[in-house]
N, C-alpha and C positions, 0 to 999 in steps of 0.2 A: 481166189488168185486173180480176180478181176481188178483188184486194186494194184497189183504189182506193176501194171503199166502206167499208172498215174504220174509217176515220177515225184520228185521232191515238191514241186509246186502243187500238184494235185493233192497230195497226202497232206500238206499244211492246210490247203483250202478246205479239205474234207474234216480235218480236226477242229478248225474254227467254227464250221457250221454245226458240229456235234456240240461244241462248247456253248454256242449261242443258243442251241436247242435246249441245253441243260440250264443255262444261266438265266434265261428269259430276258425281260424288259431291263432288269438291272444292268446287265451286261451290255445292252445296246446304249444305255444312257452314259455309261462310265467305262470306257476303255482305257485304262491307265492306272497310275496310283490312286488309291482310295483316300489316301491322307496327304495333304500337301503342306509344306514347311515355308514359312517366310521368316525373315530376320526382323527383329525389333530392337530398337535402341534401348539402353539402359532407363532412360527416362520413361519411354513407352511401357517398359516391363513394370517399373514402379506404379505408374499410373494405373495400368490395368490390374495390378495386384491390390492396390491400396484405395484406388477410387471408389467413391460410393456416393449416395444420394446427397450427402453434406458437401463433399470436395467437388464433385463433377455434375451435380444435378440429375445423375443416373444411377440406376441400381447397381450396387456392387456385383462383381463377377461372381461371388459367393452366392448371393441371393438369385442372380439369374440362373445359376447352375441348378440351385435348389428347385426353382420353378421349373426347369426342364425335367428335372427327375421326377417331380410330381406330375409332369404332364399338363402344366398350366400356363407356360409361357405364350401359346397362341390361342389360348381359349379364354377363361374367366380373367386372366391377367392381361388381356390386350391393353386395358386401361387401368390405371390406379384407382383403388376405391375399396369399399366393403366386399364386393363379390369375390375379388380375388384373395382378400385377407380371410374370409370365411371358407374359400375353397382349399387355402393352404392349410387352415386349422383342421380341416376335415380329412386331409390326406393321411393315408396309412403307410406310405412307402418311403417316408422321409424320416431320418432319425430325429430324435428330439433336439438334439444340439443344432442341427442345421436349421429344423423348423422354427425354433424360438429366435435364433438371431436373424433369420429372414423375416419372421413376423415383427420383430422389433423395427427392421428397416421398412417394411411395407406400411406398419402403422405410421412410422415417421415421414414417409411419403405422403400419406393420406392427411396427416396433421397439417404438413406445409401447404396444403392445398387449401385449408380452411381460412376464411377471412378472420384477420385479428386486428386489434387497434394497433395504430402506428407508434412506434418509439422514436421520437425525434429529439435530437440534444443538439444543443448550440455549440459553438466552438469551446464555450467555457465549461461544457459537461452538464449543463442545467437543461431540464426538460422543457421543451418549447410548447408542448401540449399535454394537458391531463391525460394520464394512462388510465382509462376506465374500460369496463366490459359492457357498458351501457348499450352501444351502438351495434353489437353483434351477439348472436346466440353463443353464450359462452359454454353450454353443456357439451356439444359435439366436439369443440376443441378440448376442453378439459378431458373428456372421455378418451380422446385420441393420444393426448400426451401421456395420459396415465397408463394407457394401454402400451405405449412405447416403454415407459419406465418398467411396467410389470414384466413385459416379455424379455426385456434385457435382463432384469434381475433374475428371472427364471433361468435365462441362459447361462448367467455368471454363476449362480450357485446351486441349481438343481437339475443339472442335465449330467450326461454321461461321465464327464471329466470334471475336475475341480478347476477353479480359476487359476491355481498355481501351475496345474499340469498344461495349461494353455498359455502360460506366462509370456512367452515370446510369440505368440501368434498375431498377426495383424488383424484378424477377424475379432479377437477379443478386444483389441484397442479400439476397433470400430464400434462394436456394441457398448464398450464403455462410454464412449462419447454419445452414443444414442441416449443411454441413460442419464448421463449428467445433463444433456440439453433438455431432456424431458422434464427432469426435476426442476430445472431451471424455469421452463416455461409453466409448470404446474404451480410452482411456488409463487411466482409473480402473479399469476391469475388468481390464486387463492388470496394473496395479500390485496390485490387491487378490489376483489369482491368483498373482502372483509372491511376495507376502508370505505367502501359504498354502501355498507349495511346489507349486504345480500348473503351473507355467511350466518348460518345458525350456530351458536356457540354456547357450550356448557362447560364450565370447568377447563379442562385441557382438551376438549374434542370440537372440532370445527367441521361442520357439515356443508358441503356444497355439492348440489345435485345428488347423485347416487354414491359420492364419495364422502367418507369421514376420515378426517385427518386427526390423528391422536398425537398431541405434543408430547414427545418423550422427556422424561426428567434430564436435567443438564448432565447428571453423573460426573464424570471427570472434569467438566467445564464448571468447576466450582464458582469461577469468576466470570462466568457469561454475561455479557452487558444485558441489562434487563430494561432498558430504554425502548420506548415505542417508536419504530422509524415513521417517518414521514413520506418515505420513498423507498422502494425496493428496486435497485437497479442490477441488471445482470453485467457482471464484470466483463464478460466477452463481448458486450454490445459497445464498449468504450474504447475509443482510440486517442492516444495522447500524442501531441506534437509539443514543440517548444523546447525548453531546456532539458527536459526528462530524457535521459539517454537510453533507459532500458525498462522493460516491465519484468518484474521478478515474480515467478509463479512456481508451484509445485503441481507435477502431473499426479493423477489420483483419482479418487472415487468421490462424486458429490458434485452439487453445482455451486459455482463460485459467485458469491453476490456482495453487494454493497449496501448496507443499511443506512440511508441518510436520516440523520436525527434532526428534530427540533430541538436545538439545544439553548434553553434560555440563559445558561451561563456564558455562551460564547461571545466574544466580543466583536467577531467580523460577520456573523451570520447574516445581518441584515444590511450590512455595509455595502453599497454598491455605488457605482460612478453617479447615480441620480439622487443618492442619499446626502442630505445636508446635516444630518443630526447624528451625533455620536451616539453608538448602542449603549444602552443601559446594561450594566452587568449585575448579576446578582450574586456572584461569587468570583473569585479570581483565578479559578482553574476549571478545567473541564476534560472529560475524556474525549477521544476522537470523535468529531462530528459524523464522520462517515466510516465507521468500522467495517472491515471485511468479515464476512462469514461463509461458511460452507454447509450446505444442507443436503440431507439424506432423506429418502424414503425407503422404509425397511418394511418389507412385505412379509407376512407371518404365514407359517405353515411348516408341517413335518415333512411334506412332500411336494412334488411338482402340482398335482392337482389342487391342493389346498393354497399353494401360493397364487396359482392362476385364478383363484375365485376370492382372494382376499381384497374387500373393498374399503378396508380400514387400516391403510397402512400407518406406521409410526413416523411422524415428522420429526426429524433430529436435526438441532441447530448447533453447530460446533464453532469455536473459536478457532481458526487455523493455527494461531500463534501458540496455543495451548496443547492442541491435539494434532499429532501426526499420523496416526493410524487408528483404525476402528476394527473391531471384531466382528464379522459377519458370518454366521452359520459356521463358526469354528476355523474361519481363516482370517489371518491379519491382512488387512487391505489398507494401503497408503490413503490419506485423505487429501484431496485436491485442495489447492489454495492459491490465492492470489493476493501477494504482500504488497502490490504496487497501486492497485485500482483504487482503493479507500482513500489512501493517501493522496494520490495524485488528483482524484476527484475533488477533495477538500481544497487542495491549493488551487485547482483550476476555478473554483467557485469563490474562493475566499476574496479576491480583489486585493490582495496583501501589497501588490506593487504600488498601486495607486494610494492606498490607504496609509502606507508608511510614510510616504511623502507628504500627505496631509498632516499626519501626526508631528512631523519634523518641523514644518513651517506654521503650526498651529492652526491648519485650515479646518473648515467643518468636515464632518464625517470621519475624523481620525479617532484614536484612542488615547486615553489619558492616564491609564494605569497598566502596570504588566500584567499579562495573562499566561498561565501555564497551561499547554496542551499536552495531554497524554496520547501517544499515538497509537495505543491499544488499551482495552479495559484493564485497570490496575492489576497486576500480578505480584501477590506477596513473596512469590518464590524468585522473582527475577530481580537483579540489581538494576539501579536507574542509571541510565547513559543521558545527561542532562546537557542539552545543546543552547547557547545563548548567542544570538546574532549580533552583528555590528551596526554602525551608524547607518542611518537611512535604509535600513534593511528589514527583514522579516522571517519567518520561518521558510519562506522561499529559497533562502540563501542555503538551506540544507537539503534540498530536494533530492540531489542525486547523492549526497553523502549517506543521508538516512535510508534510502532505497538500496544503495550498493552494500551498506553493513548489513542490512537485513536479508540480503541474499545469502549471507554467511550463516550457515545452519548453526554453529557453535555460538556465535555471537548471538543470534537470535533466540537461542536457548538460554543464555545467560543473561540477556540484557533486555530491558524495555526502554523505549526511547521517549524522553519528555523534552518539550521545547518551549523556551520562554519566548513571548512575543510582547514587546514593550515600546512605548513612545520614546524615540531616541533623542528627543528634545530635551528631555528631563536632565537635570544634573546627575552626573554618574554616582554620587553618593546617594541620592534619592531613589534611583532606579535599584541601585544595590540593596538598599534597605527594604525597599518594597518586595523585591524577589525573595529575600530572606524570610519575610513574614508570610509570603505566599507559600514558600516551600515548607516551611513549618506547619502551616494550616492544612495543606495536603496530606503530610505524613501523619499528622495527628487525627485527620479524619479517616483514613484507611487503615492506620496502624497506631491506636492509642497506647499500645503497650510498648511500642518501639521494639518488638522482638522479631519482625520480619525481615527477611532477606533484603527487601526493597528499601529499608531503613537504614542500610549499612553499606559502606564501601561503594559509594556513589562515585561516578567518574563524570568530571565537567569537561565540555569541550567549547571553549570560547573563540569567536572569530573577530579580530580587530577590537573595537570598544567592548565587545562581549567578552573578551580576554582579559581586559582590565577589570571587569566585574567579576569574572570567575577568580582573579587574583584576590580581590577583596575578601571573597567567601572563603579563603583558605588563609587569611591572613590575621593578625593580632594587630590592633590599632594603638591600645594603649591611650594615651593622651595626646599621642604624636600628631595626629590629624589636626585636632583642635588647636594645639599649641602652634602648629605650624601656620595655620591661617591667620591666627592671632597676631603672629609676628611678622607676617609678610603682605598680608591683605591690607590695603588702606581702607579702613572703615571708621565710622564714627563710634562714640562711647555707646550709644544705643544699640548699635549693630553689633559690637564686641559682646555686650550683655545678651543679646539675642542669640547669638553664636554659642555662648558659654551654657545657655539654659535650653533653647529649643533645637539647636543644632547638635549639640553633644551626643544626645542619644543616636542620632543618624551617623555620626561620625566616630562612634565608640563600638567596637565588636570584638569578638573572638572568631577563631576558626569554626566553620561549621562542621560539627563531629561526624556527620555521615559521610564526608568527602575523603576519599583516600588518594585520588588520582586526578591530575588536571592536564589537558592538552591545550596548549596556547597556539593559536594559528594567527600569524600575521599581526601580533598584538603589540600596540605601541606602548610598552611598560613606561617608557620615559618620554612619552609624547611624541609629537611630531612637528616638523617645521612647518608643514603645509597650513596647519591650523593658525599659525601666527603671521602667515603672508597676508598681503592686502586682500587677496581672493578669499582666504579663510576668514579673516576678519569681516569682510562683506557678507559672506554667506552666514556667519554667526549672528550678525544684525538681523538677518531674515528669520531667524529661528524665534519661535514664540512659545512660551512655557504654557502648559495647560492651566486653565484657571484655578483647578483645585490645587494646583502647585504654587500658583502666585498667592493664593491666600495664606499660604505657609511661609513664604520667603519674601514677600513683597518688601518688607523693610530692609531685610539683610541683601535684597537684589536691588537697591536703589529705586525703591518705589516702582518695581515691576519692569524697568528698562533692563535691557540685556548688558548694555555696556556705554560707557560715554567716551567720546573721541579722546578726551584728555587722560582717559584712564585712572582718574583719581577719585572717582565717586564709586563707591559700593565694590562689590566683588562679583565678577562674571559667573552668571549661574546657569549656563548651558552647556550641554555636552561638547560641542565643537570646541569651545574655548577651555573646557576642562582638559582637552588633549593637545593643548599648545604646549611644547616642550618646556616653555618658561612658566607655566602655570603652576602655583604653589601646590594645588591638590595633587596633581599628577605627579609632581616631584616627591611630594611626601609619600605618595602610595608606592612608588618604586623603592623606598626604603624600609617598607613595613616587612617584618619577618614573617615567612610562610610557615605554616605547621610542619614540624618536623617527620610527622607520619605520613606527609603527602608527597607522593611521587608526581614529578611534573616534566612536561616534554614541551619542546618547541618545533613547530614547523613554521618556517620562514620563507619568504618568496623574494626573489631579486629578479627585477625586470630584464636584466641583461646578464649574459653568461660571462662575460669578460669583466675584467677590472677586479680590483682588490675587494674582497668579500666586505670588509668593515666600511667600505665607501659605497656600497650598493644599497638600493631600496626597491620597493615594489610599486612605485609610483605615488605612494602616499606614506609609507612607514619605513624608516631607514633600518638597516640591519643592526645598528648600535642600540636602537631603542627595543627591537624584538628579542635579541639576545639575552639569555640568561646563563651565566657562566657555570652554575651548578646543576643545570638540567640533567635528568636522566639520559636524554637523547636530544639531538637537534638534527632535524632535517631541512636543508636548504633547498629549494625548488625553483626553477627558472618559471616564473609566472608573474601575472599581475597581482593586485592587492586580493582579488577573490581567489584566492589560491585553494580554499577549502574545497572548491568544486573540481580542482585539477585531478586526474587520475593518480599521479604519484602521491598526492596529499592523502587521498582515500586508502590507497595502498599502505601508506605509513601510519595511518590512524587504525587500520585493520591490524597491522603489525603490533602496535601498541597495545590495543585491546586484548590479542591473543597472549601476550606477554603478562598482561594484568590477570587474565584468567588462570594461567599457569601458576602464577605467583599466589593468587587467591586460593585455588585448589590446594596448593601445597600447604598454606597456612591453615587450612580447615582440617587437615588430616592430623 
């Protein structure tokens, strides 16, 4: 009854005193809500959810939470390193899925603290310094990266849930990235150690420290490139600027690498601005000098414990053009790929832009014969998409065309891209003849029986003068070219006899049977007025033929001179004058019949959108010269002469190829 006189305030005070006595110090420290709420922006939410050691330089929220659950965040893991990793491994309160994903990130954090050789690249993509492991202790680094790969692999395939069950989780994407980066670093380190003689190898086994890498058989990669690279470059380490508009890649499993080859057949590998000597060639074709590849490390074991103790993983090397997915422990996994890095690295190092001009004007360091580049290792099951560039140009003209076409999964599945690189100072007839011989040589080398898909239903794409050459590829000449030149060109009796004997084989041909479709882009079928102007004639006089060509045509070409001002001596024998609308050769070519089995299309540029179409031009080629009245399709685009790089032209080319694939598939049924 003593409390009845306390009143409301007294009773409240008494209750608080009782609560304080029951709650102890915790209540004294915190009088109010135990959980507080703060707002975050969508960007902060995403950063908190997806940020990790790779993107923010800090451990992910998932790993930090796992450390707290294990009671390690303020003890052994105050600083990154082996003590924290060992403590996490010993924890018995964390489920395996969380433990393995966290260990993968902790090992990654540790690996990133270890010294490594610098990878420095110039603006051209060429390594500035040799990449070796001689100046650092390679073993701790290799161990750390291999542990990242193994822990990530264990998480992905040997924990409570399958990779498919975690398919939409950010955590799995993070751990996949840890694996891919670890395989990249381990592969490059293994290659560098092998190149410096520090790897013990026997058959397909390579030992580096405690790790033995077993090279897996190619399996489905029946056409895997077997050349030995001179350099192994991580695709992720390359950044491209300039004319390249986009990088095309495929997300998935594995390390994306570029294998730079020492290719003795390449015409440009040694051509640099400081080089005054043309590169000697041993053959007129070569496979991509810097092919892309995807590398996997497959750890063996029937259970988690066995996987975590496997020091002899299988090393798998895949061609991403041929393989889109792999099977790992019963699960179909998409294979990572970078389709741009190898192609762009090759172009960046090629020096084509300078070399093509040297070739045109007969300067030192140019090329004197056509060369065929295959953009990927030969695939007998893919049809060939053959590109031929124009005057004073090179494969650089196709950089965005090829890159964007290979972005299309269906086109990539059906086609392999080949590109001719040729000296554009040569007479068109001689370039055409040399290309025919090179194409026949390549097909005979890879497909002697002529039964592979690659030897049939080829598609040609020619820009400008390359379109004129493409037209010759699908035309029948009969005696028309020889007769026309004999009737129109002013030559001596000796020159006429030489034309009948030595010139006739070059000027007489049938359609290439492999070709079934041609796309002409800004092609001067009937020549151009520009070539006959004072400026065109002046530039034509600067053109110099290769010495090897002069040896064959010196008499026909008026003792090696390009032209005489009176126009009465000899026949002009360079490409620019071949493109003059009044030139007998180009006028004769315009009248040659094309193969009836060949479908052909025109992509034509006009510099201005207004005015009558038949009076327009692209700055070099008039519409009346590019137009073919019986083409399957004609697309006119407002653009300059380099229209092949314009987005509408690439879209149109993609449309044509899809139409071709549909017709081809229908014919095969």
